[in-house]
C-alpha positions as CSV (number, residue, x, y, z in Angstrom):
1,M,100.5,91.8,129.5
2,K,98.8,92.2,126.2
3,R,96.8,89.2,125.1
4,T,97.2,87.8,121.6
5,K,93.9,87.4,119.9
6,K,93.3,83.8,118.6
7,P,92.3,83.8,114.9
8,L,88.8,82.5,114.3
9,I,89.9,80.7,111.1
10,T,92.7,78.3,111.8
11,S,92.9,76.0,108.8
12,R,92.7,76.1,105.0
13,R,89.5,73.9,105.1
14,E,87.8,76.4,107.4
15,A,88.8,79.2,105.1
16,A,87.5,77.3,102.1
17,E,84.2,76.8,103.8
18,V,83.8,80.5,104.6
19,T,84.8,81.4,101.0
20,A,82.1,79.1,99.7
21,H,79.5,81.2,101.6
22,R,80.3,84.1,99.2
23,Q,78.5,82.2,96.5
24,P,74.7,82.3,96.1
25,A,73.0,79.4,97.8
26,R,72.2,76.4,95.6
27,A,70.4,73.1,95.8
28,G,71.9,69.8,94.8
29,V,71.2,66.2,93.7
30,L,73.6,63.5,94.8
31,M,73.3,60.4,92.5
32,V,74.8,57.3,94.1
33,N,75.4,53.8,92.8
34,L,77.2,50.8,94.2
35,G,80.7,51.2,92.6
36,T,83.3,49.2,90.7
37,P,87.0,48.4,90.9
38,E,89.3,50.6,88.9
39,A,90.7,47.8,86.8
40,P,89.8,44.1,86.1
41,T,92.7,42.8,88.1
42,A,92.9,41.0,91.4
43,K,95.0,43.8,92.8
44,A,92.3,46.4,92.0
45,V,89.4,44.1,92.8
46,R,90.6,43.1,96.3
47,P,90.3,46.6,98.0
48,Y,87.0,47.1,96.3
49,L,85.6,43.8,97.6
50,K,87.1,44.5,101.0
51,Q,85.3,47.8,101.3
52,F,82.0,46.4,99.8
53,L,81.9,43.1,101.8
54,G,83.2,44.8,104.9
55,D,80.1,47.1,105.1
56,P,78.0,45.8,108.0
57,R,74.9,46.7,106.0
58,V,75.9,44.3,103.3
59,V,76.9,41.3,105.5
60,E,75.2,41.2,108.8
61,V,77.6,39.0,110.7
62,P,79.4,39.8,113.9
63,R,82.4,41.8,112.9
64,P,85.2,39.8,114.5
65,I,84.0,36.6,113.0
66,W,83.3,38.2,109.6
67,W,86.8,39.9,109.6
68,L,88.5,36.5,109.8
69,I,86.3,35.0,107.1
70,L,86.6,38.0,104.8
71,N,90.3,38.5,105.0
72,G,91.3,34.9,105.5
73,I,89.0,33.0,103.1
74,I,86.9,35.2,100.8
75,L,89.3,37.9,99.6
76,P,92.3,35.6,98.7
77,F,90.0,33.3,96.6
78,R,87.2,35.6,95.4
79,A,89.4,38.6,94.2
80,P,91.1,36.6,91.4
81,K,87.9,34.9,90.4
82,S,86.0,38.2,90.3
83,A,88.8,39.9,88.4
84,K,88.4,37.3,85.6
85,A,84.6,38.0,85.5
86,Y,85.2,41.8,85.3
87,A,87.7,41.2,82.5
88,E,84.8,39.6,80.5
89,V,82.7,42.8,80.6
90,W,85.4,45.5,80.7
91,T,85.5,47.8,77.7
92,D,88.1,50.0,76.1
93,E,86.6,52.9,78.0
94,G,86.6,51.1,81.4
95,S,84.0,49.6,83.7
96,P,80.5,49.4,82.1
97,L,78.9,50.5,85.4
98,M,81.2,53.5,85.7
99,I,80.9,54.6,82.0
100,N,77.1,54.3,81.9
101,N,76.7,56.0,85.3
102,Q,78.9,58.9,84.1
103,R,76.8,59.2,80.9
104,L,73.6,59.1,82.8
105,A,74.8,61.7,85.3
106,A,76.0,63.9,82.4
107,K,72.6,63.8,80.6
108,F,70.7,64.3,83.8
109,S,73.0,67.3,84.7
110,D,72.4,68.8,81.3
111,Q,68.6,68.7,81.7
112,V,68.9,70.1,85.2
113,A,71.1,72.9,84.0
114,R,68.6,73.8,81.2
115,E,65.6,73.9,83.5
116,L,66.9,74.4,87.0
117,P,70.0,76.5,86.8
118,D,70.4,76.8,90.6
119,V,70.7,73.1,91.1
120,S,74.0,71.2,91.1
121,V,74.5,67.5,90.3
122,A,77.2,65.1,91.6
123,L,77.8,61.4,91.0
124,A,79.2,59.1,93.7
125,M,79.8,55.5,94.5
126,S,79.2,53.7,97.8
127,Y,82.4,51.8,97.3
128,G,85.4,52.9,95.2
129,K,85.7,56.2,93.5
130,P,84.3,58.9,93.3
131,S,83.4,58.5,97.0
132,I,80.3,59.9,98.6
133,Q,82.4,62.0,100.9
134,A,84.3,63.5,97.9
135,A,81.0,64.3,96.1
136,L,79.5,65.9,99.2
137,D,82.7,68.0,99.7
138,K,82.3,69.2,96.1
139,L,78.7,70.2,96.6
140,Q,79.5,71.9,99.8
141,A,82.2,74.0,98.0
142,E,79.4,75.1,95.6
143,N,77.4,76.3,98.6
144,V,74.7,73.7,98.2
145,Q,72.3,74.3,101.1
146,R,69.5,72.0,100.1
147,L,70.3,68.4,99.0
148,I,68.4,65.5,97.5
149,V,70.2,62.2,97.8
150,L,69.2,59.8,95.0
151,P,70.4,56.2,95.4
152,L,70.0,54.6,92.0
153,Y,68.2,51.6,93.4
154,P,64.5,51.4,92.4
155,Q,63.7,49.1,95.3
156,Y,64.8,49.7,98.9
157,S,67.1,47.4,100.7
158,A,69.2,47.9,103.8
159,T,72.1,46.3,101.9
160,T,72.1,49.2,99.4
161,T,70.0,52.2,100.1
162,A,70.6,52.3,103.9
163,S,74.3,52.0,103.3
164,V,74.1,55.3,101.3
165,F,72.2,56.9,104.1
166,D,74.9,55.8,106.6
167,Q,77.7,57.3,104.6
168,V,75.9,60.6,104.0
169,T,75.0,61.0,107.6
170,T,78.5,60.1,108.7
171,W,79.8,62.9,106.6
172,M,77.2,65.2,108.1
173,Q,78.4,64.4,111.6
174,G,81.8,65.9,110.7
175,Q,80.4,69.2,109.4
176,R,79.7,72.4,111.3
177,W,77.0,73.4,108.8
178,F,75.4,70.8,106.5
179,P,72.7,71.1,103.9
180,E,69.0,70.5,104.5
181,L,68.4,66.9,103.4
182,R,65.8,64.9,101.5
183,F,66.5,61.3,100.9
184,I,64.8,59.2,98.2
185,N,64.3,55.7,99.7
186,D,63.0,54.1,96.5
187,Y,61.1,54.8,93.3
188,Y,59.6,51.4,92.3
189,R,56.1,52.9,92.5
190,E,56.9,55.7,90.1
191,E,54.8,55.3,86.9
192,S,57.4,57.0,84.8
193,W,60.0,54.4,85.9
194,Q,57.6,51.5,85.4
195,E,56.8,52.8,81.9
196,A,60.5,53.3,81.0
197,I,61.1,49.6,81.8
198,A,58.0,48.5,79.9
199,D,59.0,50.6,76.9
200,S,62.5,49.1,76.9
201,I,61.0,45.6,76.8
202,R,58.6,46.6,74.0
203,R,61.5,48.0,71.9
204,H,63.5,44.9,72.4
205,Q,60.7,42.6,71.4
206,A,59.8,44.8,68.4
207,A,63.4,44.2,67.2
208,H,63.9,40.6,68.3
209,G,60.5,39.1,68.6
210,K,58.6,37.9,71.7
211,P,59.9,35.1,73.9
212,D,58.2,32.0,75.3
213,R,58.8,33.5,78.7
214,L,60.0,36.8,80.2
215,L,62.0,36.5,83.4
216,F,62.4,39.3,85.9
217,S,65.7,38.7,87.7
218,F,66.5,40.8,90.8
219,H,69.6,40.8,92.9
220,G,69.1,38.6,95.9
221,I,69.5,39.2,99.6
222,P,69.5,36.7,102.6
223,K,66.1,35.4,103.5
224,R,66.7,36.5,107.1
225,N,66.8,40.1,105.9
226,L,63.2,39.7,104.7
227,Q,62.2,38.1,108.0
228,A,63.8,41.0,109.9
229,G,61.6,43.5,108.0
230,D,63.5,44.5,104.8
231,P,60.8,45.4,102.2
232,Y,63.0,44.5,99.2
233,Y,61.3,41.2,98.3
234,C,57.8,42.8,98.3
235,Q,58.9,45.8,96.3
236,C,60.5,43.5,93.7
237,Q,57.3,41.5,93.3
238,F,55.3,44.7,93.0
239,S,57.7,46.1,90.4
240,A,57.5,43.0,88.2
241,R,53.7,42.7,88.4
242,R,53.2,46.4,87.5
243,I,55.5,46.1,84.5
244,A,53.9,42.9,83.4
245,D,50.5,44.6,83.7
246,R,51.7,47.5,81.5
247,L,52.8,44.9,78.9
248,G,49.5,43.0,79.1
249,L,51.2,39.8,80.0
250,A,49.3,36.7,81.2
251,E,50.5,35.0,84.4
252,S,52.1,32.2,82.3
253,D,54.1,34.7,80.3
254,W,56.5,35.8,83.0
255,Q,58.0,35.1,86.4
256,V,60.4,36.4,89.0
257,S,63.7,35.1,90.3
258,F,66.7,36.3,92.4
259,Q,70.4,36.1,91.5
260,S,73.9,36.7,92.9
261,R,73.7,34.9,96.2
262,L,76.8,34.6,98.4
263,G,77.6,32.0,101.1
264,R,75.6,29.0,102.3
265,A,72.7,30.8,104.0
266,E,69.3,30.7,102.4
267,W,68.6,33.7,100.1
268,L,65.4,34.9,98.4
269,K,63.9,32.3,96.2
270,P,63.6,31.1,93.5
271,Y,67.2,31.4,92.5
272,T,67.9,32.6,89.0
273,D,70.4,29.9,88.1
274,H,68.1,27.2,89.2
275,T,65.2,28.9,87.4
276,L,67.2,29.0,84.1
277,E,68.0,25.3,84.4
278,E,64.3,24.4,85.1
279,L,63.0,26.6,82.2
280,G,65.5,25.0,79.8
281,K,64.4,21.5,80.9
282,S,60.7,22.3,80.8
283,G,60.6,23.1,77.1
284,V,61.0,26.9,77.1
285,R,63.0,27.6,74.0
286,K,63.2,31.4,73.7
287,L,63.8,33.3,77.0
288,Q,64.2,37.0,77.6
289,V,65.6,38.3,80.9
290,I,65.4,41.8,82.3
291,C,66.8,43.0,85.7
292,P,64.7,45.9,86.9
293,G,66.5,46.2,90.2
294,F,69.6,47.4,88.3
295,S,69.5,51.0,87.0
296,I,72.9,50.5,85.2
297,D,74.4,47.4,83.5
298,C,77.2,45.9,85.5
299,L,79.0,42.6,86.3
300,E,75.8,41.0,87.6
301,T,73.8,41.7,84.5
302,L,76.4,41.5,81.7
303,E,78.4,38.5,82.9
304,E,76.1,36.7,85.3
305,I,73.0,36.9,83.1
306,A,73.9,37.7,79.5
307,M,76.9,35.4,79.4
308,E,76.9,32.8,82.2
309,G,73.1,32.6,82.4
310,A,72.7,32.2,78.7
311,E,75.1,29.3,78.7
312,E,73.3,27.6,81.6
313,F,69.9,28.0,79.9
314,I,71.2,26.5,76.6
315,E,72.9,23.6,78.4
316,A,69.6,22.8,80.1
317,G,67.9,22.5,76.7
318,G,66.9,26.1,75.9
319,E,67.4,27.5,72.4
320,G,68.6,31.0,73.4
321,L,68.5,33.7,76.1
322,Q,68.3,37.3,75.3
323,Y,69.2,39.9,77.9
324,I,67.3,43.1,77.8
325,P,69.7,45.9,78.9
326,S,69.1,48.2,81.9
327,L,67.9,51.7,81.4
328,N,71.4,53.0,81.6
329,D,71.6,56.5,80.1
330,S,68.4,56.3,78.0
331,D,66.3,59.4,77.6
332,D,63.4,57.6,79.3
333,H,65.7,57.0,82.3
334,V,66.8,60.6,82.5
335,A,63.3,61.8,82.2
336,A,62.0,59.5,85.0
337,L,64.8,60.5,87.4
338,Y,64.3,64.2,86.6
339,A,60.6,63.9,87.3
340,L,61.4,62.1,90.5
341,C,63.7,64.8,91.8
342,R,61.3,67.6,90.8
343,K,58.7,65.9,92.9
344,H,61.0,65.5,95.9
345,G,62.2,69.0,95.5
346,Q,58.8,70.6,95.9
347,G,58.8,73.7,98.1
348,W,62.5,74.4,97.5
349,P,62.8,77.5,95.3
350,E,65.6,76.0,93.2
351,F,63.4,73.1,92.1
352,E,60.6,75.4,91.2
353,G,62.7,77.3,88.8
354,R,63.3,80.4,90.9
355,S,66.3,81.6,92.8
356,A,66.4,81.2,96.6
357,E,67.6,84.8,96.9
358,S,66.8,88.1,95.1
359,E,69.7,89.7,93.3
360,A,69.7,92.6,95.7
361,H,69.9,90.3,98.7
362,V,72.7,88.3,97.0
363,R,74.7,91.5,96.4
364,T,74.3,92.6,100.0
365,R,75.1,89.3,101.5
366,L,78.2,88.8,99.3
367,E,79.5,92.3,100.3
368,Q,79.0,91.5,103.9
369,T,80.8,88.1,103.5
370,D,83.7,89.8,101.7
371,K,84.1,92.3,104.5
372,A,84.1,89.5,107.0
373,A,86.7,87.6,105.0
374,V,88.9,90.6,104.8
375,A,88.6,91.1,108.6
376,L,89.6,87.5,109.1
377,N,92.6,87.8,106.8
378,L,91.2,85.3,104.2
379,D,92.2,87.3,101.2
C-alpha cells in the first residue's frame, strides 16, 4: 500500500511563520506600559481592572482568597468609582495614557527609522490593548530575530517590570523559534533620563516660578514587597536625590512620598495624601509635585495628583499645587529612550547602523526560502 506523505506545514499560522522567513532578519524594540480601559465606563473599566488586579505580580495574595475578594467585593464597587475618575481625565481623543504612549512610540519609531532602518518598533500594554502577545506576533511577522524589551518604568518593581517579563516569556514558550532577547530592567541611573526630568522641572519653574517645596511622588507598593527584596523603594529614593542634585536643591527644598495605595496593608511611606495635608498645615503655600516613576501621564498623575491632590493641599491650608507633567512624548524623553536602546543593542548589527546580512546573502537565502515554500505548496 502506498503511504500518503504527511505535509510538513499543517496550519495557516505555520505557513505565515515560514513566509516571514523570506524577509531579511531585523531587530526590534518592544515598548510596554501598564494599560488603560477602552472607555471611561464601568462596563469597560471592570475587565481592565480584573486583568490588572488579577495578576499575581500585582497582588501577592493566595489566588483562591484573592479571587473571592476581587470578584465579590472589589470589582463591583471599584469599577464604577474608577470609571468616574477616568471620566475626569478622558479627552476627545481618548485615554491620556494611550494617546501619549502612541505619540511617544511614533516619535521614537521615526527616530529609529531615520538612524536604524533595520529595527522595528512596537507598542504594547500589560493590560488591555494592544496586548503584549499581539505586539510580539507583529514583530515576529516582520522576522525580528533580535529583540529589546523596554518596559516604560524607570524604576524596577516586581509589580510592573516583572509582569512584563512574565508575559513576554509566556509568549516565547509557545513559539518554535523566538528572537534573541535583551530585557531592560530599569533606567533610573541613566543620566539622560535624570537630566530630562530635571529640565522639565526647570522649564516649568521658569514659566511658573519656584515653589516653597518640591514633592517627588512615586507610585506605592506594599511594604512587604520591600522586605521581600523588591528594589523599588531604594531606586525611587536614588532617582529623587539625583534629580534634586542636578537642580541644586537643598535638603529642605524637596521630599519624597508614595501614592495610590490599595487595601489595608501597610505600603511604602510617607503616603502622598498624608504628606499633602501635613505640608498645607505646616505653612507651605506653593507646592509643585512631579511623579518621576511615571513615564506617561495617566489617571494616577492627572486625577489623583493634579486634581484630587491639589484640593487636599488647599483644604489643608496651602495656596496652590502645581503638577509638573510627565515626560510623555517630549523630545528629551525620545532622546533618552533612544540612547538607552542603542546602549542595550550594542553588538547587534542593526543597532550599529549596519545590516545583519549582506545583499548577496539575503538574495541567496530568499531564493532558497522561496524554493522551499514552493516545495511545501505555500504559494
